[in-house]
SEMIRO-765849 format. One record per residue: residue in one letter; z, y, x of N, C-alpha, C in turn. Coordinates in steps of 0.2 Angstrom, whole numbers, plus 5000, padded with zeros to 4 digits. Example, Ala and Ser with C-alpha at 12.3 -4.5 7.8 and 13.67 -1.06 7.14 Angstrom:
BEGIN
A503949725066503949785062503949845066 S503549895064503649955068503950005064 
END
This chain:
BEGIN
X546951365352547551415358548251425353 X548751415354549351425354549451505353 X549651525346549651595345550251595341 X550651645345551351645340551251725337 X551651695331551851745325551051765322 X550551755323550051765320549651745315 X550051685311549851655307549251695299 X549651745299549551775294548951825296 X548751855301548251895303547651855304 X547751785308547251745309546951715302 X547351715297547251685287546751745287 X547051795287546651855285545751875290 X545851855296545051855300544751795295 X545051715295544851675293544151705285 X544751735281544351755274543751815274 X543951855278543551915279542751875283 X542951835288542351795290541951745286 X542351725279542151695274541751735270 X542051805267541651855267540851885270 X541051895276540451905278539851845278 X540051795279539551725275539151725268 X539551765265539051785258538751855259 X538651885263538551925265538752015263 X539452015262540052055264540452065269 X540052115274540252115280540952155282 X541352145285542052185287541752215293 X542052275294542352285304543052305302 X543252275306544252265307544452275313 X544552365311545252375317545652355321 X545752315327546352285330546652315336 X547352345332547552405335548552375338 X548452405342549352385345549352405353 X549752395355550052425362549652395368 X549452405377549352385379549752325380 X549552235381549852195382550152155376 X550052185369550452145363550252105361 X549452095364549152015361548752025357 X548352095356547652095354547052035355 X546952035363546452005365546651915364 X547151915363547451825362547151825355 X547451875350547151845343546651855343 X546351915345545451905344545051825346 X545351805352545151725357545251685353 X545751685348546051635345545651645337 X545651695336544951695330544251665330 X544051675340543451655340543651565341 X543851555342544051495344544051445336 X544351485331544551455325543551455321 X543251505324542751515320542151475323 X542251415329541851385331541551335328 X540951315327540551285322540451335314 X540551395315540651425308540351485309 X540151525315539751585315539651585321 X539051625324538951635330539251685332 X539451685338539851735342539551775347 X539851835346539351885352540151935354 X540151945362540751965363540452035368 X540952085368540752125373541552175372 X541452215379541952275377541752325381 X542152365383542252415385542652435392 X542352465397542652465405542952535404 X543652535407544052575408544052605417 X543652565420543852575427543352625429 X542952655424542652695427542352745422 X541952815422541552845415541152805413 X541352775407541052725405540152735403 X539752685405538952685405538952675396 X538352725394538352755388537952675386 X538252645379537952595376537952525378 X538452525385538352455388538752405384 X539252405378539352365375538752335371 X538352375368537552355364537252315368 X537152335374536752295380537052225381 X537752215380538052165381537752125378 X537952155373537952105363537252095363 X536652115364535952095364536052045366 X536252015373536151965377536151905374 X536651915369536951845365536751845357 X536351895355536051885349535451875347 X535151845342534451815341534151895339 X533551895342533051955343533051995345 X532752045347532752085355533252155351 X533652175353534252255352534052285357 X534052265363534152305368533652335372 X533452405372532952415378532952475380 X532852495386533252565388532852615386 X532152595386531652645383531852665375 X532052635371532152655365532552705361 X532652745357533052795356533852735352 X534152805354534852785350534952755343 X534552785339534552755332534152705329 X533552695334533152645334533452585336 X533852585342534552525346534852525338 X535352555335535552525329535452515323 X534852525321534452485316534352415319 X534052415325533952365326534352315325 X535052335327535652295329536052265322 X535752335317536052315309535552275306 X534952265308534552205305534552125306 X534752125314534952085318535552075312 X536252095312536752085306536652055301 X535952105297535952105289535452035289 X535152015294534651955293534951885295 X535651885297536051805299536251765292 X535551765287535851725282536051655282 X535951625289535751555289536851545291 X537351595295537651595295537951665298 X538751695297539051725298538951745307 X538851815309538951835316539551855314 X540151835321540651865324540551915331 X540751995328540452005335541252045338 X541452045343541952065346541752115348 X542152195350541952245354542852255356 X543052255363543652255366543552305367 X544352355368544452405372544152445371 X543952495365543552535362543952615364 X544452575365544952675368544452685376 X544152645381543752665385543052695383 X542852695375542152695374541852755376 X541252745378540952815377540752825370 X540452875371540452935362539652885360 X539152865362538752835359538952775356 X539352745360539852665356540052685352 X540552745354540952745346540452775339 X539952795340539352815335539052745334 X539052685337538852635335539552605330 X540152605332540552575328540552615320 X540352675322540252725315539852695311 X539252685314538552675311538752595308 X538952555309539352505308539752495302 X540052545304540852535298540652575292 X540152615293539852645284539252595282 X539152525284538652495282538752425283 X539252385288539452335288539352295281 X539652335277539752275268539052255266 X538552275270538052235268537552195273 X538252175277537852135282538052055283 X537651995285538251955286538751945295 X539251985293539551985301539952015299 X540551995302541452015304541352055312 X541552105310541452145317542152155318 X542652155325543252145327543252205333 X543652255331543552315337544452305339 X544452315346545152315346545052375350 X545752395351545852475355546652485354 X546952515359547552545361547852585358 X548352585353548552635349548952705352 X549152685357549552735363548952775367 X548352775366547952785369547352835368 X547552855361547052885356547552945353 X547452995358547753065353547453085348 X547753135346547353185341546553215342 X546553225347545853265350545553215352 X545453145353544753105356544253085350 X543653065352543253045349543452995343 X543952935345544052885344544452885337 X544952945339545352975333544953005328 X544453035330543953055323543853015321 X543352955324543152905323543352855317 X544052865320544452805313544652845308 X544552925309544752955300544152945297 X543652965302543252965296542852895291 X543152845297542952765292543352745289 X543952775289544352755285544452725278 X544352735275544052735267543252705267 X542752705273542352655270542452585269 X542152565261542152485259542252425264 X541852435269542152385273542452375279 X542852425279543352415284544052405285 X544252355287544952335288545452365293 X546052345295546352365299546752285301 X547152285308547352235309547852275313 X548652285312549152325317549652245321 X549552255327549452195332550452225333 X550852195329551552215333551752175339 X552252205340552552155346553052105343 X553152035348553451965345554252005345 X554351965340555251965335555651925341 X556151945341556651905349556751835344 X556551825341556651725339555951715343 X555451745341554551715344554851735353 X555251775356555551775361556051725364 X556451715359556751665364556351575362 X556051585359555751535357555351515364 X554851565365554551555372554951545377 X555451575378555751565385556051485384 X556151465379556651405379555951345381 X555351365378554951315377554851325386 X554751385389554551375396555151355402 X555751355399556151315403556151245403 X555951225398555951145397555351125401 X554851165402554151155405554251175414 X554751205416554851235421555551225422 X555951155422556551145423556851175429 X556551195434556651235440556651285441 X556551345437556451395435557051435437 X557251485439557851545438558051535428 X558551555424558751545419558551605416 X558251625411558051675409558451705402 X558951765401559051775397558851815389 X558551755385558051805381558251855376 X558851875375559151955372558752005378 X559051995383558752025390558152045388 X557751995389556851995389556652025383 X556952015377556752055371556752125372 X557452125374557652235375557152255379 X557152225385556552245389555852255389 X555652205384554952205385554852245380 X555052245373555052255367554852215363 X554652155365554252085361553552095364 X553252135371552752145372552552085375 X551752035370551851965374551651965379 X551152025384551151995391551752025393 X552152045393552752085397553052015396 X553151975391553551915390553351865395 X552551855391552351805396552451805405 X552251865408552151865414552951865417 X553351875415554051875417554151815419 X553951775412554151705411553751675418 X553051695419552651665422552851665431 X553151755430553351755438553751725439 X554351675437554851655440555451675443 X555451745441555951795443556551765441 X557251785445557951765445558151805438 X557951865437558051915430557251935427 X557551975423556952015422556752075425 X556152075428555952125432556052185427 X556152275430555952325427555252335424 X554852305428554152325424553652255425 X553152265421552752215422552452205428 X552352255433552052265440552252215443 X552852215442553452175448553252095446 X552952085438553052015437552251995439 X551752035440551052025441551052005450 X551352065453551352075460551851995463 X552251965459552751915462551951865461 X551751855456551351795457550751785461 X550451875463550051875467550351855474 X550951875476551051875482551151795482 X551151755478551251665480550651645483 X550151675481549351645482549151665490 X548851615493548451615499548251685501 X548451695506548051765509547351775507 X547051725510546251715506546051765499 X546351715495546751725489546651775485 X547151815489547451905488547151935489 X546551915495546251965497545451965491 X545351895488544751905484545151925478 X545651925477545751955468545652015470 X545852055475545852145478545152155474 X544652105478543952135477543752135470 X544152065465543952095459544152135457 X544952165456545152235456544952285455 X544752275461544152355464543452355460 X543252315459542552275455542552315449 X542952315443543152325439543252295433 X543452315428543752285421543352205421 X542752185422542352125422541852125428 X541552085432541052095440540852005437 X540252005439539851935438540051925444 X540051845444540451805449539751815456 X539251815453538651795460538651875464 X538951945461539151975465539651975469 X540151955467540951945471540651895475 X540251835475540151795480540051815486 X539651855487539251885493539851915497 X540351925494540951975497541451955501 X541551895497542051845499541951785507 X542351805513542351765516542351705516 X542851665511542551585509542051585501 X542051635501541551635492541951605486 X541851605480541951565474542751545475 X542651495481543351465482543751475483 X543651555485544551585485544851615480 X544451595474544651605468544951555462 X544851515467544951435463545751435460 X546051465465546851455464546851505459 X546851575460546851645455546551605447 X546051575446545751565440546351505439 X546551455443547151405441547651415437 X547751465442548451495440548551555433 X547851565431547951615424547951675426 X547851715433547751775434547151815433 X546651755434546051785433545551745428 X545151735423544951695418544051725421 X543651655418542751665419542651655413 X542151695412541751695404541251735406 X540751685404539851675404539751695412 X539851675415539751705422540051735425 X540651795421540951845424541751835427 X542051885430542551845433543151925427 X543851905426543851975424544851945424 X545351995426545951995423546051965419 X546451915416546751885410547151945409 X547351985409547452055406547352135411 X547252175409546952235409547552255418 X548152245409548752275415548752245424 X548652175424548752155428548152165433 X547752175430547152225435547552275440 X547552325434547952385438548452385442 X549052345440549452325446549152305453 X548652245454548452255460548252305463 X547752345457547352385460547752445463 X548352455461548552495463549152485472 X549052435474549452405480548852395485 X548252385483547652395490547852455494 X547952435501548052505505547352535505 X547252585508546852665504546152625510 X546352615516545652575522545452525516 X545752475515545452425513544952435509 X545252475502545052505496544252525495 X544252565502543552605505543252545507 X543252505512542952455512542652405507 X542952395503542852365499542352385492 X542452445492541852475487541452495493 X541252535498540652515501540452475501 X540752395502540252325500539852345494 X540352335488540152355481539552395480 X539552455483538952495481538352475485 X538552445492537952425492537552355489 X538052315486537952255482537452285476 X537652315473537752355467536852395465 X536752425474536252455474535652405477 X535952345478535252305480534952275474 X535552255468535352245461535252275457 X535152345459534752395455535252395448 X535952405448536452405443536452475440 X536752485435536952525430537052605434 X536752645432536752725439537552725437 X537952725432538752755430539152695435 X538852645436539152595438539052625447 X538452615448538352615456538852695458 X538652745453539252825455539852805455 X540252755452540852755451541152735458 X540652695462540752655468540652705472 X540252735471540252795477540652835478 X540752845473541352905472542052865476 X542152825474542652795478542552785486 X541952755485541952745493541952825498 X541752875494541652925497541052935499 X540552915496539952925497539552975493 X539553035495539353105491538553105490 X538053085496537553095494537453015488 X537652985486537352935483537752935477 X538352975478538852985470538453055467 X537953085471537653145467537153125462 X536653065469535953045466536052995458 X536852985459536852915454537052925447 X537552985448538053035444537453065441 X537053085443536653155441536053095435 X535953035439535452985434535952975427 X536652945430536952935422537052975417 X537253045420537253105415536553105412 X536053105414535353105410535353065406 X535453005407535452955403535952955397 X536752975397537152975393536853035387 X536753095393536553145387536053145383 X535353095385534653075381535053025373 X535852985376535752945370536452985367 X536653055367537053095364537853075366 X538053035372538553015374538853085379 X538953155375538953205379539753205382 X540353175383540653185383540653125393 X540153085392540153045397539853075401 X539153115398538753165404539053205406 X539553235404539753285407540153265412 X540453215412541053195417540553175424 X540153125422539553105426539353185430 X539253235426538753285430539353325433 X539953335432540553355435540453315442 X540453245442540753195446540253225452 X539553225450538953255454538953315458 X539253365454539353445457540053445461 X540553385460540953385463540853355470 X540453305471540253275478539453325481 X539253375477538853405481539053465483 X539753485483540053515487540253515491 X540253455493540253425501539753415504 X539253425502538753405505538353445508 X538253455515537953525518536953545514 X537053625514536253635511535653605514 X535753585520535153525520535153475519 X535653445513535753375511535553375505 X535453435500535653465494535253525494 X534853555490534653615489534853645485 X534553705482535053755479534853745471 X534053715472533953715464534453665462 X534453605464534753535462535353565461 X535753595465536453615463536453665457 X535953715456535953755449535853715443 X535353655444535053615439535853575435 X536253545443536653515440537353565437 X537253605438537753655433537553695426 X537053685428536553715421536753635416 X536453595417536753535413537353515410 X537953525417538653515414538753595407 X538553635412538553715405538353655398 X537853635399537653625392538053565389 X538253525392538653455390539353485386 X539753535392540153565389540053615384 X539453635381539253675376539453635369 X539153585370538953535363539653505362 X540053495367540653475366541253525363 X541053575363541453615363541953645367 X541953645372542253675378541953735380 X542053805377541553835378541753885385 X542253915386542453935392542553905400 X542353815398542253795406541353785403 X541153805397540253785398540153855401 X540453925400540353985404540253985411 X540853955413541053955421540353915422 X540053875420539753825424538953865424 X538853885417538253925416537953975422 X538754015423538754065429538554065435 X538954005438538753955444538053945443 X537653915439536953915439536553955440 X536654035437536654095437536454135443 X537254125449537254165452536554115458 X536554075458536354005463535554035462 X535354035455534554065454534454135456 X535054165455534854245456534954245465 X535354215467535054195476534554195479 X534254145475533654135478533054145474 X533054225470532654255467532254205461 X532454165459532454135452532454175446 X531954235446532354285440532154245432 X531554195431531454175425532054135422 X532454075426533054045425533654095425 X533654145429534254185428534054235423 X533454245419533654285413533854225406 X533554175408533654115404534554105403 X534554115409535354105409535754155404 X535754235405535854295402535854275396 X535254235392535254215385535854165381 X535954125388536354075386536954105387 X537154125391538054145389537854205386 X537754225382537554275376537854225370 X537454185371537454125364538254085366 X538554085371539154055373539754105371 X539554165375540054215371540154225364 X539554215358539554225352540054175352 X540054095354540454015353541154055353 X541554115359541854125361542454185358 X541854195353542254255347542154315353 X541754335355541754395360540854435357 X541054465353540154465349540054535354 X540254585353540054655359539754605365 X540054565368539754555373539354485372 X539454445367538654425367538054485364 X538154535363537654585361537454605367 X537854615372537554655377537454595383 X537454555384537254485385536554465383 X536454465377535854465374535354525375 X535354575374535154655378534754625385 X535254615389535154595397534654545397 X534554495394534154415394533454465392 X533454485387532854525385532554545389 X532954605392532654645396532454595403 X532854565405532754525412531954485410 X531954465406531154425404530554465401 X530754485400530054575397529554545404 X529054535399528454535403527854495400 X527654435403527254375400527454355393 X527054305390527554265384527554205389 X528254205387528654135389529154105383 X528954025386529754025379530354025381 X530554055390531154095388531454155385 X530554215384530754255384530654265372 X530454205371530354215364531254175363 X531454145365532054125363532654185366 X532654215370532954275372532754325365 X532254335364531954365357532154335351 X532354285352532654235344533354255344 X533554255351534554255349534654315348 X534454385348534554445347534454435338 X533854395336533754385330534254365327 X534554325331535054265328535754325328 X535954355334536554395333536554445326 X535854475325536054515319536054485311 X535654425313535854385307536554375306 X536854345312537654345311537954395310 X537554455313538054515308537654535302 X537554515299537154515292536954565292 X536154585296535654645297535254615295 X534954635289534354625287533654635293 X533654705292533054735296533154725303 X533754705307533554695313533754615314 X533454575310533654495310532554505308 X532554525304531754535304531554555310 X531454615313531254635319531254585325 X531754565328531854515332531554445331 X531554425323531354365323530554365323 X530254445320529454445320529154435328 X529654465332529554465339529554415343 X530054365339530254285342529354255341 X529254245336528754235332528154245334 X527954315337527454335340527254285347 X527854295350527754255357527754185359 X527954155351527854085350527154065348 X526854125346526054125343525554125350 X525954145356525654165360525854095366 X526054065365526154005370525853935368 X525453895372525153845371525753805367 X525253755365525453715361525953675364 X526653625360527053595366527653605363 X528153585367529053585365529253645365 X528953675371529153775369529053815365 X528453805362528153835358528553805350 X528653765348528953715344529653735343 X530053755351530853755349530953845348 X530353885351530753965351530553975342 X529953945339529753935332530253925327 X530553865328531053835325531753895324 X531953895330532453955331532254005328 X531954065327531654105324531654095318 X531654045315531454035306532154015306 X532453975310533153975306533654045304 X533454075309533854145309533354185303 X532654205302532454255299532554195290 X532554145290532754085282533454115281 X534054105286534654115284534754185280 X534354245286534654305282534354315276 X533654295275533354305270533754285260 X534054215264534454165259535254205257 X535354245261536254295261535954355257 X535454375258535254445255534954415246 X534654355246534754355238534054325238 X533554315244532954285242532854195243 X533554185240533354115240532954075242 X532354045235531754025238531454025244 X531354095247531054115253531454065259 X532054105259532354095264532554025264 X532453985260532653895259532153865262 X531653885260530853875264530653905270 X530953935273530953945281531653895286 X532053895281532553845283532453775284 X532153735278531953695277531453665283 X530853695285530453695287530553685296 X530953745295531653715302531753655304 X532153655300532453575301531953525299 X531453525296531153455297530653465303 X530453525306530353525313530853515319 X531353535317531853505322531953435322 X532053415316532253325318531653295318 X530853305317530253275321530353295330 X530653345331530553355336531253315343 X531753305338532053285341532653355344 X532653395341532853465344533653475341 X533853435342534753415339535053465338 X535153505342535453575342535253635336 X534653635336534253655332534353655325 X534153585324534353535319535253555316 X535553545318536153555317536353635314 X536153675320536053755316535753765310 X535153735305535053735303535453715296 X535653645298536253605292536753655292 X536953665297537553725296537453795292 X536853825293536553875288536553885281 X535953825281535953785273536653785270 X537253765274537753735269538053805269 X538253825275538753885272538453935268 X537853945269537653985263537753965257 X537653925256538053875248538353875246 X539053865251539453875251539853945247 X539653995251539754055250539454105244 X538754065242538554085237538654035231 X539154005231539453965225538953905223 X538153895227537953855223538253765225 X538653745222538853685222538553655225 X538153625221537653545221537353565230 X536953625230536653625236537153615241 X537753655241538253655246538453585249 X538753525243538653465244538053415248 X537653445245536853405249537053415257 X537153475256536853495264537553495268 X537953485266538653485270538753415271 X538553345266538353285268537853275274 X537253285272536653275276536953295282 X537153355283537453395289537753355295 X538453325292538753305295538753245295 X538253215295538153145295537553145301 X537153185302536753225306537253235313 X537453265315537853315318538353235320 X538653215316539253155320538853095322 X538453075320538053025323537553055328 X537553115332537353135338537753185343 X538453155340539153205344538953265345 X538753295339538653385340539253415337 X539753405341540653415339540553495336 X540253525339540553605340540353625329 X539653595330539453605323539653555317 X539953495320540153445314540853485312 X541053515319541953545314541653605311 X541253645313541153705308540953695301 X540553615301540553585295541053565292 X541453555294542053515290542453575288 X542453645292542753705289542453715282 X541953725281541553755274541553695271 X541653625271541853595266542553605265 X543053595268543453635265543653715261 X543253765262543053815258542653795251 X542153735252541753725246542453695242 X543053635242543453625240544153695237 X544053745241544453765238543953815233 X543453835235543353885227543253835222 X543153775222543253735215543853725212 X544153765217545153755213545453695217 X545053645221545453565224545853595230 X546353625228546753635233547153595237 X547353545236547453485239546853455244 X546553445242546153435247545653485253 X545853535249545453595253546153605260 X546653605258547253595263547153555268 X546953495266546853445271546353435277 X545953455273545353475278545453485281 X545653575281545753605285546253605288 X546753585287547253565292547053515297 X546553455296546253405301545953465304 X545553505304544853545307545453595314 X545853595310546353645314546953625319 X546853545319547353505322546853485327 X546253505328545853455333545653525338 X545953525346545953565347545153595354 X544953545350544053555353543653605349 X543953615344543653675339543453735342 X543053755342542953855345543053885341 X543053935344543454005340542954015334 X542354025333541854035328542053975323 X542153905324542653845319543153855317 X543553915319544253925318544253945311 X543953995311544154045306544054025299 X543754005296543553985289544153925287 X544353885293544753835290545553865289 X545753895295546453965294546453995289 X545554045284545754065278545954035274 X545553965273545753905268546453875267 X546653865273547353855273547953905271 X547753955274548154025274548154025262 X547454015261547554025252547953975250 X547753915253548153875249548753845248 X549053865254549753905256550053945250 X549854005252549854065248550054025240 X549454025239549354005231549853945229 X549853895233550353855231551153855232 X551353925234551953935236552153895243 X551853885247552153835252552053885260 X552553865264552853905267552253925274 X552353965280551953965285551353995285 X551354055280550554075280550354125284 X551054185286550954235291550454195297 X550854165299550354145306549754135306 X549354085301548854075300548454145300 X548654195294548154265293548254295300 X548854315304548854345309548154305313 X548254245315547654205321547154235317 X546854215310546154225309545954305309 X546554355309546354415310546054435317 X546354415321546454425328545754395331 X545454345327544754315326544354355325 X544354375318543954405315543654485319 X544254515322544354565325543754565330 X543954485334543654485341542654485340 X542654465332541854445331541354495328 X541854545325541454595323541054595318 X540954525313540754515309540754525301 X540454535295540654555292540654475289 X540354425290540554355288541154315290 X541454345296542054335297542754385294 X542454445295542854505294543154485285 X542654495281542554495275543154445272 X543054395275543554345271544154345273 X544454365278545054375280545454435277 X544954485275545354545273545454535266 X544954495263544954455254545554425256 X545554385260546554345259547054385260 X547054435266547554485265547554535257 X547054545253547054585249547454525243 X547154475244547554415239548154405239 X548454415244549354395247549554475244 X549254505246549454565243549654585235 X549254545232549054545225549654495222 X549654445226550154385224551054435227 X550854465228551654485232551654565226 X551154555224551354635216551254675218 X550754705223550654765227549854775227 X549554795224548754805220548654855226 X549154925224548754965231548854945238 X549254915240549054885247548454825246 X548354835242547654785242547154825241 X546954865239546654915239546354955245 X546954985248547055005256546754965260 X546954905260546654855266545954835264 X545554865258544854835256544654895258 X545054955257544455025258544555015265 X544955005270544955015278544554975280 X544254905277543754855280543054885277 X543054945273542254935269541854955273 X541955015278541355035283541254975287 X541354925290540954865290540454835285 X540654835280540354805274539854845271 X539954925273539254955271538754955274 X538754935281538254955287538054855287 X538054825281537654745281537354745274 X537154685273536754665268536954595265 X537554605262537554525262538054535254 X537654545249537954545244538654505241 X538754445243539554405242539854425246 X539854455253540454465256540654525255 X540154585253540254645252540654655245 X540654595238540654595233541454575236 X541654555238542254505241542954555243 X542654615247543054675247542954715241 X542454745239542054795233542854755227 X542754705226543154685219543854715220 X544254725228544954755226545154825225 X544454865225544254935228544154965219 X544654975217544755005208544155065210 X544255095214543955175213543155165218 X542955105216542255125218541855085213 X541055125212540955115207540155075210 X539955065204539254985207538755025210 X538755085207538055115211538255135219 X538855155219539155185225539155115229 X539255075230539455005233538854955234 X538254965232537754945234537754875229 X537354845232537254765229537754725231 X538054705225538554665223538554595219 X538554535222538554475218538754495213 X538554445207538454465199539154465198 X539754415199540254405198540954465200 X540654485206541054555209540854625205 X540154625204539854665202540154705195 X540454635190540554645184541354675187 X541654645190542454665191542454725194 X542054745198541954835200541754865194 X541354845189541254875182541954865178 X542454845180542854845174542954795168 X542254745171542154705162542454625166 X543154635165543454565166543054505163 X543154515157542954465152542354405156 X541854475156541254445157541154395165 X541554465169541754425176541954355176 X542454345173542754275171542354225170 X541954235163541454215161541054195167 X540754235170540254205177540554165182 X541254185183541554115188541654055185 X541654065178541754005176541053975176 X540453985175539853945177539853935182 X540053975188539953935194540653905197 X540953885192541453815192541853835199 X542053915199542753915203543253955199 X543753905197544253925193544753975195 X544953985202545354035203545054085204 X544554105205544254165206543854185198 X543954135193544054175185544754165184 X545354145186545954165185545954225188 X545954255192546154305197545454375193 X545154355191544654405187545254425179 X545354365175545754365169546254405170 X546654395177547254405178547454485178 X546854505181546854585185546654635178 X546454615174546154645168546554695164 X547254665164547754715160547854715152 X547254635150547254615142547954565141 X548154575137548554525136548354455135 X547854445128547654375130547254355135 X546854385140546654365145547154355152 X547554385152548154375155548454315154 X548554285147548954215146548354185147 X547654175148547254145149547254125156 X547354175159547554175167547954115169 X548654135166549254095166548954005167 X548653995161548453925160547653885167 X547453935167547053935172547253905180 X547753955181548053955187548353895188 X548753875183549153805181548753765184 X548353745179547653695181547653665186 X547453725191547253725199547953705203 X548553705199549153695204549353785209 X549053825206549253915211549953925207 X550253895209551153925204551053985205 X550954015212551054085214550554125212 X550054115209549654155206549854155196 X549854085195550354095188550954125186 X551354125194551854185192551854245190 X551354295196551054325194550854355188 X550454315187550154335179550754345173 X551154305174551654305169552054365171 X552054375178552454445179552154495176 X551454505176551154555174551254555166 X551254505163551454505155551954545155 X552454515157553154545157553154635158 X552854655163552854725164552654765159 X551954735155551954755150552254765142 X552954695143553254715138552954635132 X552554605135552254535132552654475135 X552754425129553054365132552654325136 X552754315140552554245145552354195143 X551754135144552154075142552654045148 X552953985147553453955150553253925154 X553253915162553153855167553053805163 X552553745167552853685162553253655165 X553553605163554053565164554053505170 X554353485175554153435179554153375175 X553853325177553953255172554353225176 X554753195169555553155170555253095176 X555653075177555653015182555452955179 X555652965173555152885171554452885168 X554152955168553552985165552952985172 X553252985178552852995184552352945187 X552552875184552452825187551952805181 X551252795185550552775179550852705181 X550952665172551252585168550552565175 X550152565179549752505182549852505189 X550152565190550252585199549952605202 X549352665195548752715199548952775203 X548752795206548852865207548552915205 X548652985205548153035198547753015199 X547353015205546553005205546252945203 X546452905205546252835202546352815193 X547152855189546952865184546252915183 X546052955186545452995182544852955184 X544752915190544152845190544352805183 X544752785182544952745176544552765171 X544752825169544552845161543852855164 X543452875168542552875168542452805171 X542952765171542552685171542552655164 X543152705161543052665154542652695150 X542252755151541652785148540852745148 X540852685157540552655157540052695165 X540352755169540152785172540052765178 X539452755183539252705188539652745194 X539652725201539952745206539752815207 X539152805206538752895208538852945204 X539052915196539052955190539752985193 X540152945192541052975197540953005201 X540652995207540653035212540453115209 X540053115206539853155206540153215201 X540453175196540953205190541653245193 X541753205198542453235203542453255209 X541553295210541553305215542053275221 X541953215224542053175229541453135232 X541253095238541053075240540752995236 X540352975236540152905232540552845238 X540652845244541152815247541752815244 X542052865243542652865242542752845235 X542152855230542152835223542152755224 X541852715229541852665227542552635229 X542852665233543552635236544052635231 X543952705227544552705222544452655216 X543952625216543652565209543952515213 X543852505221543952435224544752445222 X545052475222545952495223546052485215 X545552495212545952475203545852425200 X545252395204545252335203545752285205 X545852305211546652245215547152245210 X547352325209547952355203547952325198 X547252315194547452315188547152245186 X547052205191546852115191546352105188 X545852175184545152165183544652125188 X544252065184543852025187543252085188 X543052135186542552165188542752235185 X542052285186542052355181542152345173 X541752295170541452295163542152275159 X542652235163543352225162543952295160 X543452355163543952405162543352445157 X543052425155542552485149542852485143 X543052565141543552555135544252555134 X544552545141545252545142545252625144 X545852655145546152735144546452705152 X546552775156547052795161547752775158 X548052805154548552815152548952855157 X549752855157550152855163550252955161 
END
């Protein structure tokens, strides 16, 4: 294959394939705009791999709501060993696929997955799964996507960010052709087609931007000038086809991105012979018995020109053919939708939604349920009963909930409740109130959540049922979230009593798991760490064993957030890492984002301001994050900006305050008020800090959390420990005025900023001087300046701010970043990757990435060459 200006990229692919042959696999993202030449590059790579590797090709279909894991099903037919089975769970499928890639010792496997910008979430998780493990495989995986179709809020954007630092991941950005390459192509076309109208190569490059598809389509279209869009070029070529071929190519366009030749054959008057000319002219290609347009842009151009009547007719015939062969429900649902067959659309969109939900492809499930509901609205009541309509609304509501679209979820669950109310299904109505209580809490409406929770218990009172148990446990959960120990215990025990009265089965397990999470979390919060952790881990284990994904996510979130809040850093790292992996692998977006916010708080507490700010900003940049998940990153980012003297703090504080006021929970209110108190202190106004804390104190007095109570009490210098109630040890020491002891406790808890704060508020000269140094070590310039001001106010000399390094000394002599210099020092001491990760509080993957970068920059042959060296700089 003649590939223009891609020699370096093809050479890189060949090198990575050689690495894969040695068991060091790679996953390569191939990014570029539509038509720039990604597919051409990949096909050239496949041709060059002929004889060197087994090749497996798959792609994602953008013509309809994606079918969950369709690319994996396609790949399974091309690889040794049985990988695909619709009866197997997603993680079993992933593990089996990975085993195939690892076992290919006789030669590497080249896997191509095209157009993942159209992928379902389960397929994105497959790519994530591979990216994290591919370096142990005998495989090269090429994944193509359109960069312009990946906004910041999509699952693909999150995937790219999550896997960017994985040791086996690489990236190729396919740029447009240069003006010289375009001129060469135009000249070659003129030589091969002397009768074609002349083309101005300068104008051609200017109009197409060097997009390879645009360039070649314009040249092949043979127009006298450069058409304004590629659509004109494609349609000009189609118009030259015989009438029968034009109708045939329309059928292929309407069938989807790829269609089986056998399926199309029965829809064409002249059979497959009608496609001979489009295939010969390169408009269509045939691969493995499937037909496709040479480029998706060509299909879309043809699709847009098919008259409405003919389009409906073809979709109806495609629908009948697909039903005859029992095709994928998602595919049938798409054509039923396009054909206007509402009864079939409801049936198969429901099946497709159920299938996607089981695989954890929640966005696709929501899209299918919404399609089913849209068509259900067009059917008379005698064609679709009320129970089915309510079930669809309920299913849609759940999928919207787990993907973070809370307000839409509320509307959908309310619709289901109204139907059940109309038909007198009291059990489902009561369960709807319980669900709406939970959704209201996620939306940041605490009082509404409490009210609806009470309505649910009242509506379900009576014999023991799963719904009653969950409603009681929901009340326990709300009390736990409000840090009410007695209320949590009371409602939690009632829920467990109902669970004991239920027969063995999924319902009993779910109620028990839910209640144990609430009770265990509350015990941890009040300081009963061993008892509470035992309950939480029991709940987590049962949830994982019974595939109760949402409940396992809750347990992870509560284990992680309580560990962060109590400065138990080792526990926090463990639960954050495990929880984020679990939730990410199952598309549990609401809980993944919640954990990301707490990971930012973890770095803030350790004085790692840059990393804390980066993580918090990432969470806030995702529009899908729920109100509950926003508070922590808002507080973290405001702390970071204030301490480092960066702008735009006030807006973050105001937004956090509004959310906390709506929730009325100490776990939200205390961090926001503590932030405002710290800002007042940084401004030199401790009286304002005390006033703010005192105004919020009534909320703290009613609750049972020593850490959040302490975060307010530390600013109220007129509050004695005995009156304040239980406070966490470092806060109790501060309130008692024992500043040096408080600072010592904070040091033991590896919380440098809090240590500096205790020293700086002491009013003692030596402690204030020490505070300046502590703040400077963490980069908290504004806090260091405040400590210096306190020294000067007492008439004591303040340490001078450190000088900025001169330009000549800023750069590391080996070109290492500051973090890489730290890693080099630890390598010199002989530490392993795991030990480096633990010492620097980073993930092992990040440590491995830094080590690889150091080896490349220093030219060392291995880590042994670095033992005994020093970072320098």
